[in-house]
C-alpha positions, 0 to 999 in steps of 0.5 A: 298482767299483759306484762307480767304475762309477756314476761312469763313467756320469754323467762319460759323459753328462754330458760330452756335454751342453754339446757337444750343447748347442753343437751344437743352439744351432749349427744353423739354429735357434739355439736351445735350449729344454729343461725336463731339461737336465742340471747344469752348475756356475759356476766364474766371473761377471764384470762389464763395463760394457755395449755398449749406449747409456744409455737403451737398457738397464736395466742398465748392465753386462753379465755372463759366466758360466763353466759347467762339467760337470764334462768342459769350460768354458763361457764364456756370456753372461747375457742383461740379463733375468737381470742380477737374479739376480746383482744379488741373489746368486742367479745365483754361483759355486759354484752347479749351474745347469739352463741351459734355455733359451739361443741361439747368438749370431754377432758381425756385425761381426767373423768367427770369434767367437759366444758361447752366451747364456743367457735361461732357467735355474733354480738348483739346491738345495743344494751343488753335486753337479759341483764336487766331481768337479773337482780343477783346473778351470782343466784342464778344455778351454774349449768352443768351435765348430768354425771358431772356435777363435780364438775361444779367446783370447777367451774366457780373461779378455776380454769375450764383448762384444768392444769391451771389453778387461776386466773390472770386479770383480764387486762394486766398480769399485775394485778391480783384476780380471783377469790384465791387472794385473802385479804382482810384477815385479822393479825394474830395475837399469839404470844411471842417468843421473841427471846430468841430472835436473831438480827438481820445484820447476823443473817450473812453468817448463817447464809455461810454456814449451815447453822439453821436461822432463828426466827426474826420479827421485822416491820416491812417498810416498802411494798412491790407490786406481784411479778407472774413469771407463768410461762408454757412449760413451767410447773407450778401453779402459781407463779407469783414472787412480790419484794417487800423492803423489812426492817428491824434495829440492824438494819434493812434487809430483801424478803421475797415473797413466792408461788401459793403464799403470794395469794394468802399472804400479799394482800395482808403485808403492808408497810407497817406490817410486823412479822415473825417469821420462821423456817424461813431461806436465805438465798444470794441477793439477784442483783438485776432486780429494782431497789426502793431509795431508803437512803432517808432510813438512814439505816444500814442495808445488807444487799447481800442476801435476802429472806426467801419465804417459800410454801414447801421446802421448807414450808415458811411460817409467817406470823401478822403481829397486831398492831396491839402487840407490838412493843416498844422494847422490840426496837423496831423502826419507823416507817420514813417517807420522804413527801416533796411539794411541787415547788421542790421538784425542779430542784431533785435529780433525774431519776430521783424517788420522792413520794408526794400527795395532791389534791387531783384535779386530771384523771386520763383513761387506762391505758395498756403497753406491751412490755418490752423485751419480755421472752415469755407470753407477751405480757401488759401493763397498764396507766393512766396519767395524773395530775395533782395539785398542792398549793405551792405552785402554779403547775401540777405534779403530772404523774404516770401512774403504773397498775401497782398491783392495788387494781381497787385504788386504781380504777378508782382513781378520780379528781377531787380525791386525795392522791398519794403516791410513793415511791415515784422516779423524777424524770426530766426532759428537754423542753418540758416540765419534769414528771414522775413516773411509777417504781416497781415498789410504788403505792398508790392511797387516795381518799378511804385508804388513808386511815391507818397508813404510816404517812399520815403524820408525814408533817408534809401531809399534815402541812398539805391537809390544811391548805385544802380546808382553805379551798372551795369544791366548786371553784376547784371543780371548774379546773378538773377534766376526765379521760379523751387522749393525753400523752407526755412529754412531746415530742422534742424541740428538734428531733436528735436521736435516731428514730431509727432505733427500736427503743426511740420514744417514737421509732421510724417505721414504714408504711406498711408496718403501720398498716401492720402496727395497726391490725394488730393493736388491742385494746387500750393499747398505746404506741407512738410512731413516726412515718415520713412521707408528704402531707398531702390533703387536710380537713377542717372538721366541725363538730357537732353541738349536740350528740346522740347516744353510742350504739353498739352496732350489731356484728356478725363473726365468720364461721371459723375452723377449729382447726385455727390452721384451716382458716385464718382469724378474721381481721376486726379492722376489715370486718365490712359490717363497720361504716369505718372499714379498713378492709383490703377493698375499702383501703384500695384507690380509686380509679381515674374514673371514679376520681373524674367522678367524685371530683365533677360532684363537687362545687370549688370554691378557689381562693387565695393561696398563691404559693403554688401553683395548683395548691387550693382550699375546695369548700364543698356545698351540700353535695359531696361524694358517696364517699364523704357520705359515707365519711360522713355517716360513720363520723356520726355514729362512731366519732360522734362528728360530722361535718358542717354543711360547707366542708373546709379543705386543703389538697396538694396539686400533686395529691389528684394524680399521686393517689391513682398510684397509691395501693392501698389508704388507711381510713383513719383519721376520725376524731372519736368521743374517747378521745375529748377530755370531760369536764368532772362532776359529783353527779355523773362520776358513776358513768365517768369512771366507768368511762375511763376504765378498762372494760369489768372482768365481770359484770355487777347491776350497779355498772350504770348504762347511762350514756356519755355527756356530749364532747364540747369540741370545736373541731378538728383537722384530719390529715392525709399522709403520704407515705415516702415512698407512695404507695400507703397514706394514712388518714390521721387526726390533728386535735389541736391545743385550744384553750390554757384550761385543758389538761394537754396545755399542761408542760407544753411549750408555748412559743409564739408562732403565726399560727400556720398549718405548718407551725400548729402542726409542729407545737400542738397548740394554737398561738396564742392559748385562749383565757379560760376565764375570758374564753369566745370563740373569735379568740381561735383562728378561723380553720379558713385562715389556717388552710390558708397556709397549708400551701406550704406543705406542698412537696414538702419532706416531713416525719410524723409523730402519731400517737395510736391507741385502740378505743374498742371495737373497730375504733383506733384513734390515730392522732397527729402529735408533731411534724417535724420537716425535713432538710438536706437529710436533718429532721429539724423543727418548724 
């Protein structure tokens, strides 16, 4: 009874919180500020193109957040000054927040519409205290100001800024998002009059004349991903476009679905679907777009014009024909594929297209990359790396799979599933195994989505299925992995391209540019950059045997003005409330007195290292500097890795003097839980899927709160790189490949080397890689032996290739993927 009473009183107290907040904001003050706000849980976070003209706002997109106190819901507008909290995944679904400042905004151009604007908030620590009490979020009433009841419709699934009609996917512009996207509608059983249809080969003559074209009867043989072309000032409510390749007995032609027709039809039009089209238009083909490779169809392709389906002027009539109504006498061609086996991949030329099927053994985390050359609002693409085997080769398919406007499939790819990827392009890189990357026409399918697909009758698909019947699940599971850092291909053995070219695989940047890149990095955004300078210190950090559940730190967001011109947006990387910070104060170099005091507290053990006088390996005992204590505390909480009681490190003889001249030190260099891949198990499938995917737009009760299992990592190296002008230093983590069964070992050039510090930096692995069947720690070189060779790094001019990835919150992964030695103004292999 006491528990029920307590729950009742809590519910009663919280039941009035959102209502009281709305009443206060609706008063003549229209503003509310408090430090004692009760927590509310974030159940949805939605994005759309902002209303303001370009140049008037620092961000191109606006965000609506739906919160609940457990009794009702309220959709609120996130003030643009808080957008950085979304960009870094601090403000996210499933967490509690305290709204400490807000206002009520009336729409001056529309009667009966207004909304709460959140101007300041505080994110609560740990798991939500509100959500466990809720069984069905959608059943909670939506809170609306008295007199604005009609705006309930506006708060369903459309943006609060009413000039926008729909939401975008939270992390990219390619995926359909929201209730407006129709799917699952049954095809038409209408009796069609096919006596007066025209063929594709006749359309070119129609295009040149004013004669109205007759209806078309075609089959879809290729489907592209969605293209969102929204931009500021564009007066189109649904600026979408999607390409299809359609065919009849005379040949193939491109078909374009425009604007409002995309939400209505895109998810209903699939490869193999038969269409009866009326009131379409024709236009000259757009030459700069990509095209699928269709030579294997052995059909004539009509490239000069394309079919346009428009929502108006004229309104196209689209009839999706039921498969049982399709007649053989229509002469529509069969959908053709070009499946290859893994053993055939090396024979294909670069950039050729193919279809593949394989059993997934590795799925990387979903990452994002900013679209290059985009003139409109900034745009991100989401992608993940996948390994899949088909039994024809000792190597897997290495697949770089971008989002293909199939979010429900893309987010569920996991080991032990059968994966089909169509229209993949071959990429051949020197000194690496070939890999396949997505094209605009790629589609993906996994177990549970294969039924009814035209490829199921393909001979190579059938052969693959027969092979999988010979496998044992427990044997395959031992070779699976999910998540962690993965980037392919590795940098070339010798860097021959000009890294000063911005289009280079790893453009060379100044140390100050690297700082800006880190500060502007968004959630799960990946960048590969190069920096030149010296390696001045290396520390080996031994990972712990066990880990504690990861906790979300409480974060106080500084007050922000509603006028963004008055106050700069706070930088989350510089937030002093976090243990691992990069604020100006913490990055500034220590004074001479601090250095002396720091060094006096260390016990040093000199070991043999005769290459350079003054070059030394240090073993610090139980006594540590205050900074090391902070580092250790940070690593144990944020990176899931703590130092052993002994710290093994090396530093160059010139580093103490150089450190006094350093103006900034970018204190990255941690190895996070998210950086290390894990073995896949069916029992942990849900938590591993969530861990590898992006933060969801909406919270759901089935969203697991289980913690991630501990990582298996013996240790890593924390490396200090001093920029070539000795003004800025950056700490980066070096996480070498140690076993042949790691996903990162696939395709890794394994030329033997001497396991020196420099050769390990250059190759990325210990030599030889341990045999997973006979693995033992003694098979790996001891860190002491590796660090004893670090003296050759003394005053060496190097170029370091760095992989950056924002992991959410204040976690920015900075990993060294390769080091080049620079001699005679050339970048050389080591």
